[in-house]
C-alpha positions as CSV (number, residue, x, y, z in Angstrom):
1,M,7.6,1.5,38.8
2,F,6.8,-0.7,41.7
3,S,8.8,-3.6,43.1
4,S,7.3,-6.3,45.2
5,K,8.6,-9.1,47.1
6,L,7.6,-11.8,49.8
7,E,9.8,-11.8,53.1
8,Q,9.5,-13.6,56.3
9,I,7.7,-16.6,54.7
10,K,6.4,-19.1,57.2
11,E,4.4,-22.2,56.6
12,V,1.3,-22.6,58.8
13,G,0.4,-26.1,57.9
14,H,0.0,-28.7,55.2
15,I,-3.1,-30.6,54.3
16,Q,-1.5,-33.6,52.5
17,S,-4.9,-35.2,51.6
18,E,-5.7,-32.1,49.6
19,G,-2.3,-31.2,48.4
20,S,-2.4,-27.9,50.0
21,R,-0.3,-25.5,52.2
22,A,-1.1,-22.5,54.1
23,C,1.7,-19.7,54.7
24,V,1.9,-16.2,56.2
25,A,4.3,-13.6,55.0
26,T,5.2,-10.0,54.7
27,L,4.5,-8.5,51.3
28,V,6.9,-5.5,50.7
29,V,5.9,-3.1,47.9
30,D,8.7,-0.4,47.7
31,K,8.9,0.6,51.4
32,A,5.4,-0.4,52.3
33,Q,4.9,-3.7,54.2
34,L,1.8,-5.8,54.6
35,P,1.1,-8.9,56.4
36,I,-0.6,-11.5,54.1
37,A,-1.9,-15.1,54.4
38,Y,-2.4,-17.4,51.6
39,E,-2.9,-21.0,50.6
40,V,-1.1,-22.9,47.8
41,K,-2.9,-25.8,46.3
42,E,-2.2,-28.4,43.6
43,K,-4.3,-28.7,40.6
44,G,-3.2,-31.5,38.3
45,D,0.5,-30.7,37.3
46,D,0.0,-27.0,38.3
47,F,-0.6,-25.2,41.3
48,Y,-2.4,-21.8,42.2
49,V,-2.2,-19.5,45.2
50,E,-5.3,-17.8,46.8
51,G,-5.1,-15.0,49.7
52,R,-6.9,-16.1,52.8
53,N,-8.0,-14.6,55.9
54,E,-5.1,-15.5,58.5
55,R,-7.5,-16.0,61.6
56,L,-9.6,-18.5,59.4
57,L,-6.5,-20.3,58.0
58,R,-4.8,-20.9,61.2
59,A,-8.0,-22.2,62.8
60,R,-8.5,-24.8,59.7
61,Y,-5.0,-25.9,59.5
62,A,-4.9,-26.3,63.4
63,Q,-7.4,-29.2,62.6
64,V,-5.0,-31.3,60.6
65,D,-4.6,-34.7,62.1
66,S,-1.3,-36.7,62.5
67,E,-2.1,-38.4,59.0
68,G,-2.2,-34.9,57.1
69,G,-6.0,-35.1,56.7
70,L,-8.9,-32.9,57.9
71,P,-11.5,-34.6,60.3
72,E,-15.0,-34.4,59.4
73,L,-16.0,-31.8,61.9
74,G,-19.6,-30.5,62.1
75,K,-21.4,-34.0,62.6
76,P,-24.1,-34.9,62.1
77,L,-24.3,-32.2,59.5
78,G,-20.6,-32.6,58.3
79,R,-18.6,-29.9,56.7
80,E,-20.7,-29.5,53.6
81,G,-24.0,-29.8,55.5
82,V,-22.8,-26.9,57.7
83,R,-21.7,-24.9,54.9
84,Q,-25.1,-25.2,53.1
85,A,-27.2,-24.5,56.0
86,F,-25.3,-21.6,57.0
87,L,-25.3,-20.1,53.5
88,Q,-29.2,-20.5,53.4
89,G,-29.5,-18.7,56.7
90,V,-27.1,-15.7,55.7
91,D,-29.0,-15.4,52.3
92,G,-32.2,-15.0,54.2
93,Y,-30.6,-12.5,56.6
94,D,-29.2,-10.5,53.7
95,K,-32.5,-10.4,51.9
96,L,-34.1,-8.8,55.0
97,S,-31.5,-6.5,56.1
98,G,-29.2,-5.8,53.0
99,A,-31.2,-3.4,51.3
100,G,-30.0,-0.2,53.2
101,A,-26.2,-1.2,52.9
102,I,-26.6,-2.0,49.0
103,A,-28.2,1.4,48.7
104,L,-25.2,3.1,50.4
105,A,-22.9,1.3,48.2
106,R,-24.6,2.4,45.1
107,M,-24.5,6.0,46.4
108,R,-20.6,5.6,46.7
109,G,-20.6,4.4,43.1
110,E,-20.0,0.8,43.9
111,E,-21.8,-2.2,42.1
112,A,-23.7,-4.6,44.1
113,K,-21.8,-8.0,43.9
114,P,-23.9,-10.9,42.9
115,E,-21.5,-13.6,44.3
116,S,-22.2,-15.1,47.9
117,A,-21.4,-12.6,50.8
118,V,-19.8,-15.8,52.4
119,K,-16.6,-16.8,51.5
120,D,-15.6,-19.4,53.9
121,V,-17.3,-21.4,56.6
122,L,-15.5,-23.7,59.2
123,A,-17.0,-25.9,61.7
124,L,-14.8,-25.7,65.0
125,N,-16.3,-29.0,66.4
126,N,-18.8,-31.5,66.1
127,C,-22.5,-30.0,66.8
128,V,-24.3,-30.8,70.1
129,Q,-27.9,-31.8,70.1
130,G,-30.3,-29.3,71.9
131,E,-33.9,-28.9,72.6
132,G,-36.5,-29.3,70.0
133,G,-34.3,-31.1,67.5
134,V,-31.9,-28.1,67.1
135,W,-28.2,-29.0,66.5
136,R,-25.7,-26.3,67.7
137,C,-22.6,-25.8,66.0
138,K,-19.7,-23.5,66.8
139,L,-18.4,-21.8,63.4
140,M,-16.2,-19.5,62.0
141,A,-17.1,-17.8,58.7
142,E,-15.6,-15.0,56.6
143,Y,-18.5,-12.6,55.6
144,R,-18.3,-9.9,53.1
145,D,-20.3,-7.0,55.0
146,P,-21.9,-4.6,52.7
147,L,-22.6,-2.1,55.5
148,M,-18.9,-1.9,56.6
149,A,-17.7,-1.8,52.9
150,A,-20.4,1.2,52.2
151,F,-18.6,3.2,55.0
152,G,-15.3,2.6,53.6
153,R,-14.0,0.1,56.1
154,E,-12.7,-3.4,55.5
155,G,-15.7,-5.4,54.3
156,A,-14.6,-8.9,54.9
157,L,-15.3,-9.7,58.5
158,V,-14.5,-13.1,60.5
159,L,-17.7,-14.0,62.6
160,E,-17.5,-16.6,65.3
161,G,-20.4,-18.1,67.2
162,E,-22.7,-20.9,67.8
163,F,-25.6,-21.4,65.3
164,G,-28.4,-23.8,65.3
165,F,-29.7,-26.0,62.6
166,V,-32.5,-28.7,62.1
167,R,-33.0,-31.6,60.0
168,E,-35.4,-31.1,57.2
169,R,-36.1,-34.1,54.9
170,K,-32.8,-35.3,53.7
171,G,-31.0,-32.0,54.4
172,W,-30.5,-29.2,57.0
173,R,-31.8,-25.8,57.3
174,P,-31.0,-23.0,59.9
175,E,-33.2,-22.7,63.0
176,D,-35.8,-20.0,63.3
177,Q,-33.7,-17.9,65.7
178,F,-30.7,-18.0,63.1
179,R,-31.2,-14.3,62.1
180,E,-30.8,-13.1,65.9
181,R,-27.7,-15.2,66.4
182,F,-26.2,-14.1,63.0
183,A,-26.9,-10.5,63.8
184,E,-25.3,-10.9,67.2
185,A,-22.1,-12.4,65.8
186,L,-22.1,-9.8,63.1
187,V,-22.3,-6.9,65.6
188,Q,-19.5,-8.3,67.7
189,S,-17.4,-8.5,64.6
190,R,-18.0,-5.0,63.5
191,L,-17.2,-3.6,66.8
192,A,-14.0,-5.6,66.9
193,S,-13.2,-4.5,63.3
194,L,-13.7,-0.7,64.3
195,R,-11.5,-1.3,67.4
196,G,-8.8,-2.6,65.0
197,Q,-8.8,-6.3,66.3
């Protein structure tokens, strides 16, 4: 029978407007120790705990202002606009390049997962207007990489880079060069993961 406990719990930050707290800790299972990061959120009279990527969690909570709220970064798209436009770009990328990785996963006996490959998107600052109506936004995102997972490596990668978006009617879409920029960020993240960073 296994015994487990949390040790060395440290609060990273508190977002008062969301009723959430971020923490890092060491999970001890018998003699094994594993660093973990998680978020505790209020939901009515209850609360729930969800594991998070520590790098993204620290970056998000570093943005909290003096009143305990998150500033609306990613303007003029806004947080939700950046997230939706980024998801649209990644979906287009995965459709073109994901077939080989999905085939490898099936060969390993793993089922292809229908949920989005992107778990989290975080704008690091406001976007800057460039040429041709393209707004450039510095982002971090957690991406479940089917290729790394198919080779037995950690599938969740943190991507960081500058991505371009253009206005389309009332919304936003990824720029035409999104696939190239995404592929570049993905390769850098894969190399960092292989180096153990």
